[in-house]
N, C-alpha and C positions, 0 to 999 in steps of 0.2 A: 202205632199205625196212625197215618196222618188223616186229617178229617176232609173228606172229599165231597161234602154236601155242595150242590150247585142249585141256583136258583132256577126255577123253570117259570115262564111266563103263563099267566092265565090263559092266553090263546092256545098255548100248547096244550095246556091240560084239559081245556074244553074240546079241543080237537080229538084228544085221545078218548075222552069219555063218550063222546058222540059217535065215534067211529068204531070203537071196539068190536061191536057186532059183526060188521062187515070186513074190517080191515085184516082181521086175523083168522079168517075163514080159510080152511084148507091147510092149516099149520099142524096138522096132527103127525105125530111121529110115525116113520116107516118102519116096517118090519124088518128086524136084525136078523143076519145070518149067523150060524153057530161058530163060525171061525175055525173049524176043524181041520181045513185042508192043509195037505202038506207043503203046498206051494202056492203063493199068490196068482201064479199064471194059470192055475186051473180055474179060470173064471168062466162060468157058464152053468155051474150047478149051485144048488143052495149052501154047499159046503165051501164054496170059493171064499178066500179072504177079502177079496175085492171084487167089484163088478167088472165084467169084461167091456172095455174101451171107456172105462170111467175117467173122466176130467174133473179135477176138483178146482172151484174158484175160491180163493181165499182173500178176504178184506184185511189189510194190514200193511205194515211197512216192509218194502222190499230188502232192505238191509237187515231186517229181523228175521225174515222168512227165506231168503235166497239160499242159503246152505241146506236148510231142511227140505225144501222143495227139490233141489237137486238131488240129494242123497236119496229121498223117498222115491223119486222117479226111477233111479237106478235100481232100487230094491224091489219095487213092486210094479214097475211099468205103468204106474198111474201119472198122467200128465198133470202138472200143477200150475195153475195161473194165479199170479199175485196181482190184485188190483190195489194200488196205493191209495188210501184214504187219509188225507191230511187234515182233517177237520177236528174241532175240539169243542167241548162243553155242549151248549145248546144248539149249535150248528150240527155237531155230530149226532145228536138225539134226533133232531129233524131229519137228517139223512137217514137214520135207521127207520125211523116211523114211515117216512115216504115210500123207502124201498120195500118195507113188509106190506105196507097198504097196496102197492102196486105188483107184488108178488114177483118182486125182482131181486130176491137176496141171493147172496153167494151160497156156497156149501158150508163154509166156515167163517167164523168171524174172530179176528185177534184184536178188535178194537177196544179201546179203554173209555167205557162210559162212566166210570167211577163205581164206588161200592153200591151206590143205589140206582144206578142208571139202568140196570137190566131188570129190575122188579117187574115192570108191566110186560115185558116180553117172556119172563119165566112164567107169569101167571097166566098168560093167555097161550101158552103152549108153542111159542115160536121158536124155542131151542129144545132140543132133544136132551132128556135127561140120561145120565150115564149109569144109572144104578145097575140095571140088568146086564150090561156089558162088563162092568166093573166086577160083578159077582161072577158071571161066566168065566172071564178070563183070568181071574185070580188076582186083579190089580191091587187088592188090599195086601196081598202077600209080596208085592215088590219091596225091596229092601230100602225103604225111604229112611232117611235119617230121623225124621219126626214119626214116630211109630204110630202115634194117635191122630194124624192129620185128618183121617176120614171121619172122625167125630165132629169136626167143626166144618166141614164143607156143605152139608145139605142145607138147602132153602125149602122149607116146607116139607122136609124129609126126602128131596129130590137133589142129586149132586149134577151140576151143569158144567163143571170145569174142574181141572187139577191145576194146582198153583205152579207157577213157572219156576219157583225156587223160593229160597228162604234166606234172610239175612240174620245174624245174630248181633247182639249188642253187648258192648263192653267198654273197656278203657283203653284208649291208645295212650303211649306215653313216650316222651323223648329219652331214648336209651343212654344217650350221652350225658345229658343232664342227671338222669337217675343215678347213674355211676358216680358222677362228680359230687352228688349231694349225699351219697352213701345209703341210698334206699332201694338200689336195684335188687340187691340179695334178699329183699323183704316182700317183694313182688312175686305172687305165686305164678308159675310158669306152666302149671296144669293143675287139675283137680286131685292128682296124686301128690302134688307138692305139700310138704309139711306146713309151708307157709299159708296154705289155704285155710286151714283150721283157724288160723290167727287172723285172717283177712276179714275182720270185723269193722264195723263203722267206726267204732272208737279208734282202734288201732291204725285205721286208715286216715283218720283225721290227724293222728299224731304223726304219721308218715309225712303227710302233706305239709306239716309245720316245717318239717326239716327241708322241704322243698321250696318254701316261701322265703324269699331272700331280699334284703337290702343290699345289693352287691357293691355299691359305691358309697354306702354309709352316709347318704344324705338324708335320711330319715323317711325315705319313701320305698315302698316295695317295688322291686324291678322284676322279680320273677315270682310268679304264684304257683302253688302247688296244683291248683286246678282253676277253671273258669266257671265251674257249676256253682253259680252263687244264688240260685232261686229254684225251688222245687216244683213250682206249678207247671203241669205239662209234661213233666219228665215221666211219662208212663212206662218206659222200658226199665227205668230204675224202680218204680213201684213194683213191676212184675217180679223184681227180684227177690222181693219179699213174699212172694206167693199170692198177690193180688192182680187183678186185671184191670184193664182200664174201660171195658165195655160189659154191659149186661146184655146177653143174648137169650131170647126165648123164641124157640121154634125157628131159628135161622135168622131171625130178624133183631135189629138193634132196639132195644128198648130205652136205654139211657146211657150214652157214652160217658164214662166217668163214674157211673154210680158207685162202684166199688172203691172210689176214693174214701168213702165213708167208713171203710174198715179201719180199725185202729191201726194195723201195721202200715196200711197206705198212708194215714195221716201222720204217723212217726217217720215215714220216709220222706214225705214232702217237708216236714219240720226240720229233719237232719240235713236235708240238701240246702235250705235256706239258712241254717245254721252254720254251713260251712263258711259263709260270709260273716254272718252276725256275731256267732259265739267263737268260732275257731280261727277266724281271720286268715283263712288260707285261700280265699277267693276273693275277687275284687268286690268292693263295696256296692251295694245296689245302686248307688247314685253315680257309680263310674260308668262312663261310656266306653266300654271295652272296644267297641269297633273302632271308634275315633282314635282311641290310645293305641291301637295296634297290639292290644292284649290277646294273643292267640298263640297256639302250640307251635306254629309253623315259623313265628318270629322269635321262639325260644323265650317268650315271657310266660308261658304256660308249660308245666311239666306233664301234667296228666289231664286228659278230658274225655268225657264220654261221647262215643260215636259207634257207628255200626261196621260191619265188615266192609261196606260199600266205601269207607273212607280210605281204604288202601290206594285206590286210584287217585284220590285226591293227593295224596302224598307224592304218588309216582309221578302223576301227569301235571300237577300245578305247583304244589308248595315247593318241592325240591327244585325242579326247573327254574323256578323263580329266584331261589336262594343262588343257584348256581350263576344265574345271569347277573346277580348283584355281587358276585365274587365270594359267596359264602360256601362252606362245605355243605355237602347234603346231610340231612338228619337221618339218623337210624331209629326207626319206629318200631315199637313192638306192641303186642295186644295181650290184654288180660281180662279176666271177668270182673264184674262188679263185686265190691266187698258185700258182706251180708250182714244181716242183724245177728248179733250173738245167739247162738243156739239155733239158727236157721240156715246153716251151711248147705243143707240138702234140698233147699227150696228154690234154687236158681230156675227161672222159667221165662228168659226172655229171648224171644226171637219173633220175626214177622214174616209173612208172605210177602213176596215181591210184586205179585200181580196174578191175575187170573189168565189161565191158558186158554187154548183153542175151544171154542163153542161150535156145536154142530147145529145148524138150522133143521128143524123137523122137515122142511120142504125139500131138502136135499134128494136128488135121485141116486146118490150113491152113499148110503148110510154106511155101508162095510168099509169102502175105501177111507171115508171121513174118519171113522172110528180107529182105523189103522193108522192113520196120519196123527191123530191125537196120541195114540200109544207111542208111535215112533218118536215124536216129538219131546216125550217125556222119558225115552228109553235111555238106560245107561250107555248103549252103543252110539246114539247121536250125540248125547250129552258129552261123552268121552272125546268125541271128535272135535266139538265146538266149544269147549268150556274155556272162558277167559273172565276171571273176576272183574276185570277192569270194564268189561262191557256193561254189567248189570249190578255188580257188587253182591251177586247171589253166591251162596255156597253150592257145591255139587249136591245133587239130590239123593245120590246113591253111593254107598261105601263100596269099597273092593274093586273100583274101576280106576281107569286111567285119569279121570277127572280130578280124583283125589291127589294123584301125583302132580297133575298140573297146577293145582291150587299151592301145593307146598312148593312148587318150583317158583311160582309167581310171587308169593308173599313170604317164603322163607319157611324152613321146616318148623321152627317154634311157633311161629304165627298160625300156620296152617294146621298144626296139631291141636292147638289151643281152640282155633275155630270150630275145628270138627268135634272135639270134645265137648264144647259148649252145645252144639247141636244134639249130640247124643244124650247129653245129660238132662235135657230138658224132660220135665213131667207133663206140663201143659203150656200151651200157648200163652204168651202175655200179649199177643195181638191177633185178633181173630177176623176172620172175614165175616161181613155183615151187611145187611140191607137197611137203609134208612127210609122212612116214610117220605112221600113228596113233600116239599116245603109248604105247598099250599094246605096240606092236611094239618100242619101244626098249629097250635094256638097261636094267634097273632097278638103280640104284646106291644105297648107302646115303645117308642124308640128307647132303647137302653134297659129295657125292664125284663127281658128273658133272663132266665136263671144264669146263662153263662155270661150275659153282659153284666149283670148284677156282680157276679163273681170278679169278672175282669176288672170293674170299677174298684173292687177292694185290693186289687194286686199291690199298689204302692205301700199300701198298710201291712199287707202281708210281707213284702219283701222287706220292710224296715222292722219287723217284729212287733208292730203295734197291734196286731191281731194274730190269733193263733187258728191254723187250719182247722182244727177240731171244732172251733167255735162257728165257723161260718159255712164250710163245704157241706155238711150232712143235710141241712133243710134246703138248701138249693137244689141239690141234686136229687132229692125225694121228689121235689117239684117237677124236675125235668123227667123223671121217670114216669110220672102220672101224665105229663104232657104226650110223651111218645106213645103211651099205652092208648090214649084217646085218639092220637092221629092214626094208629093202625086200625083201629075201630072203624074209623071214617073211610079209610081206604077200602077195607074189606066190603062195608056197606055200599060204597060206590061201584065195585066191581060186580055186585050181585044184581045191579038194577039193569 
């Protein structure tokens, strides 16, 4: 999961705290109908699915919402108006704050304020929690690929959105080169493949040695097995040994990266660094891979770590550029990460791609808004609109036409592998979270934050002069304490 912390100005923070008492007045949730009517057209009673004459205004992108709005209007007879909002970062936060203060909100928001941007609005009741509707309508029984997704969505016990989809992470490889170097038959094609049991770190490193070549015999490597030459930040790889990159308490981020201190995580970090230092199957840390054109699309790398989203990169950029240069397209395939010996059942890597529609508590049409949320996440709509190239997300539902479309777009083998990865997961390696406002965090002199101090050690870590186990634990213990104190300040400020 990427770090989406954004700096907020002191003026913005002061405005929030001075105005919270009056800005958020009247934002209580509206009473929900029971949704038991046989038809949405029967709107005039408490049993109707939608309110009579309802019109929903949604903040978001028209390209993102146009199809959903059109299909929803046909099915429910509810008019949907999309208001395009193209602001980002602090300007978007200011827009939200001013609209809430003026009581000029839409019915639904599809805006992306980042992982921590909605904290204040959740705390002040600006958005409607979905818990009661989720329980009433059996949403937890939907056939999500990620069976335990609802364990990780609550913020202070309340759920305000459903994720837009998920991506799985693994290894993409050049099928042509894999066959040429005699390693394709060793790469597992599914979890049922006998090769998966032997898909260990050690065997993976040996396989990469066969794919690391000095093709012109000039004493220099021309093709590397992989370009993963440094472990820091590879949270998806760490999750493959059963650890997570974040510590969450009560729906809040307490210390990003705290679980790096687990022995399994430190081993994974060291192994990835040793791909270059010890096994010599990845570029040396001093090599500028970008300047040297060392990448998978240039056939200078055989295997590299990327997510399901990378399919569109190969389809829309890498191969078209090769064709322009008069080169043949590359056939790419997808497989899972290797595992630490004895931990083949611990694979846990995937991530949510974004937060779905949120309903403002002030909406006049809570029933219609909730039906839109359900429709947007339904197998019916997804099957009509699914395209991996648009978001890199996997289908949320098994047994639908969207699964067939995935396989059509990426190939039967790749599609089956991605689906298996999603279904094989035990727990997420990337969790939704909320971070405390930047102003609440302890203010360090320049370069002295725990993450800054760790970053300063990266050159020595990369070159093997330091070991991860020696420097990571104390820095992240300090970071955990910093976040704990920041949340305490935030809670105290909201009680004033």
